[in-house]
C-alpha positions in Angstrom: -15.5 -22.8 16.1 -15.1 -21.4 12.6 -12.6 -18.8 13.9 -10.4 -21.5 15.6 -10.4 -23.5 12.4 -9.4 -20.5 10.4 -6.6 -19.7 12.7 -5.4 -23.3 12.7 -5.6 -24.0 8.9 -5.5 -20.5 7.5 -6.8 -20.0 4.0 -6.7 -23.7 3.2 -9.9 -24.4 5.2 -11.8 -21.9 3.1 -10.2 -23.0 -0.1 -11.2 -26.6 0.5 -14.9 -25.7 0.8 -14.7 -23.4 -2.2 -13.0 -26.1 -4.3 -15.7 -28.5 -3.3 -18.4 -26.0 -4.4 -16.6 -25.5 -7.7 -16.4 -29.3 -8.3 -20.2 -29.4 -7.8 -20.8 -26.7 -10.4 -18.5 -28.4 -12.9 -20.2 -31.8 -12.3 -23.6 -30.0 -12.9 -22.2 -28.7 -16.2 -21.1 -32.2 -17.2 -24.4 -33.7 -16.3 -26.2 -31.1 -18.5 -23.9 -31.3 -21.5 -26.9 -32.3 -23.8 -29.6 -30.2 -22.2 -30.9 -27.6 -24.6 -30.5 -24.0 -23.5 -28.4 -25.0 -20.4 -25.8 -22.3 -19.7 -22.4 -23.5 -18.4 -21.5 -22.0 -15.0 -18.3 -21.7 -13.0 -17.0 -20.1 -9.9 -14.4 -17.3 -10.0 -12.2 -19.0 -7.4 -10.0 -16.0 -6.8 -12.9 -13.7 -6.0 -14.7 -16.4 -3.9 -11.6 -17.0 -1.9 -11.0 -13.2 -1.4 -14.6 -12.9 -0.2 -14.3 -15.9 2.1 -11.0 -14.7 3.7 -12.4 -11.2 4.1 -15.5 -12.6 5.8 -13.3 -14.6 8.2 -11.4 -11.6 9.4 -13.0 -10.0 12.4 -12.1 -6.4 11.6 -13.8 -6.7 8.2 -17.2 -8.0 9.5 -20.0 -5.6 9.1 -22.3 -4.9 12.0 -26.0 -5.6 11.5 -27.6 -2.8 13.4 -31.1 -3.3 12.0 -33.3 -6.4 11.6 -33.5 -5.7 7.9 -29.7 -6.0 7.4 -28.3 -9.1 5.8 -25.6 -10.9 7.8 -22.4 -12.1 6.2 -22.2 -15.7 5.1 -20.1 -18.4 6.7 -17.3 -18.2 4.1 -18.6 -20.8 1.6 -21.1 -18.6 -0.1 -20.2 -18.5 -3.7 -23.1 -16.5 -5.0 -21.0 -13.4 -5.7 -18.4 -15.5 -7.6 -20.8 -17.5 -9.8 -20.3 -16.7 -13.4 -21.6 -17.9 -16.7 -18.9 -19.2 -18.9 -18.6 -17.7 -22.4 -19.0 -20.4 -24.9 -15.9 -21.2 -27.1 -18.1 -22.7 -29.8 -21.8 -21.8 -30.0 -24.3 -24.6 -30.4 -27.7 -24.5 -32.2 -29.7 -25.7 -29.2 -28.4 -22.8 -27.0 -26.3 -25.1 -24.7 -23.0 -23.5 -23.8 -21.3 -26.5 -22.2 -18.2 -27.8 -23.9 -17.7 -31.4 -22.8 -14.0 -31.5 -23.3 -13.4 -28.2 -21.6 -15.6 -29.3 -18.7 -13.7 -32.6 -18.3 -10.4 -30.8 -18.3 -11.6 -28.2 -15.8 -13.0 -31.0 -13.6 -9.7 -32.9 -13.7 -7.7 -29.8 -12.8 -10.2 -29.0 -10.1 -9.8 -32.5 -8.7 -6.0 -32.0 -8.5 -6.4 -28.6 -6.9 -8.9 -30.1 -4.3 -6.4 -32.8 -3.5 -3.6 -30.2 -3.1 -5.8 -28.2 -0.7 -6.6 -31.4 1.2 -2.9 -32.3 1.4 -2.2 -28.9 3.0 -4.9 -29.3 5.6 -3.8 -32.9 6.3 -0.2 -31.9 6.7 -1.2 -29.1 9.1 -3.3 -31.5 11.1 -0.4 -34.0 11.3 1.9 -31.2 12.4 -0.5 -30.1 15.1 -0.9 -33.7 16.3 2.9 -34.1 16.5 3.1 -30.9 18.6 0.3 -32.0 20.9 1.5 -35.6 21.4 5.2 -34.9 21.1 5.7 -37.9 18.8 
């Protein structure tokens, strides 16, 4: 099923899931803006998307020939792309979240999520037109 979705929607299906994961990380940062010693996190979207598209390609999948091998993720695993943000302005309590920066990143992330959703929606409408002929 995942392969058919990837072939229908291309990179936009993976991008939509990654953008959602990034929005969750940014929301977590905003929720912890006043938490002492909280470290702001983000997702390196380019690296996560490259990992997701590489995992979706059949020729790049690694064979697990032993029970101890770890299988590849389903394309929305962002653990390799999680990064801690370097603070622009250090705080005395050790918190590295900059509220204004997080709000701006969240707003930009919302626009990017909507753009990815528009691409997927347009592709679905095009496929429905091809199927129904209307």
